[in-house]
C-alpha positions, 0 to 999 in steps of 0.5 A, spaced: 137 534 872 144 533 871 146 536 863 145 531 857 150 530 853 155 524 850 153 517 851 146 519 854 144 522 847 147 516 842 141 513 838 137 518 838 141 525 836 139 524 829 132 523 830 132 530 836 136 533 829 130 531 824 126 534 829 127 541 829 128 540 822 121 539 821 121 546 824 124 549 818 131 549 815 137 551 818 144 552 819 149 547 823 149 553 829 142 554 830 139 546 830 145 546 835 141 552 838 134 549 837 136 543 841 139 547 847 132 551 847 128 545 847 132 542 851 131 547 857 138 548 858 140 541 859 142 538 853 149 540 851 151 538 844 158 541 841 158 541 833 163 536 833 158 532 835 152 534 830 156 535 823 158 528 823 150 527 824 148 531 819 153 528 814 151 521 816 143 525 815 144 527 808 148 521 805 141 517 808 138 522 804 134 524 810 136 532 810 137 535 803 143 540 803 143 548 799 149 553 800 147 560 802 146 565 798 148 571 801 150 570 808 144 574 813 150 578 816 153 579 809 160 577 812 163 571 811 162 565 807 155 562 805 153 557 811 150 550 809 143 549 810 139 543 813 133 542 809 128 535 812 125 530 805 121 525 804 125 520 807 127 524 813 119 525 814 119 517 814 125 516 819 123 522 824 115 519 825 118 512 825 122 514 830 118 517 834 114 511 834 119 507 836 122 512 842 114 511 845 116 504 844 122 504 848 120 509 853 114 505 856 118 498 855 124 501 859 118 504 865 116 498 864 121 495 866 124 499 872 116 502 873 116 508 872 112 509 868 110 516 863 
């Protein structure tokens, strides 16, 4: 299977980010790592794609952000830690439901049923 990036992610990235944050809070690079790991290495995500999505989710109240008090490595600047909010949990449940409906619809149209 070809790598997944760019246009193929459009419209789904925010739901995928909420999904990995459901596993626990994380800083941006950890979110990318989780997405790539869960995508079996086929999902290629750049920081320039992720961070605008994180800012949109924060502005919409779907995630909350805290500053890391002390970097885990003991070096460098504190990182922003992202956590799923109640609103984000509701949006994730809705996103999952919409995804199932969408894939069922497309599958029935193109003849590929899950």
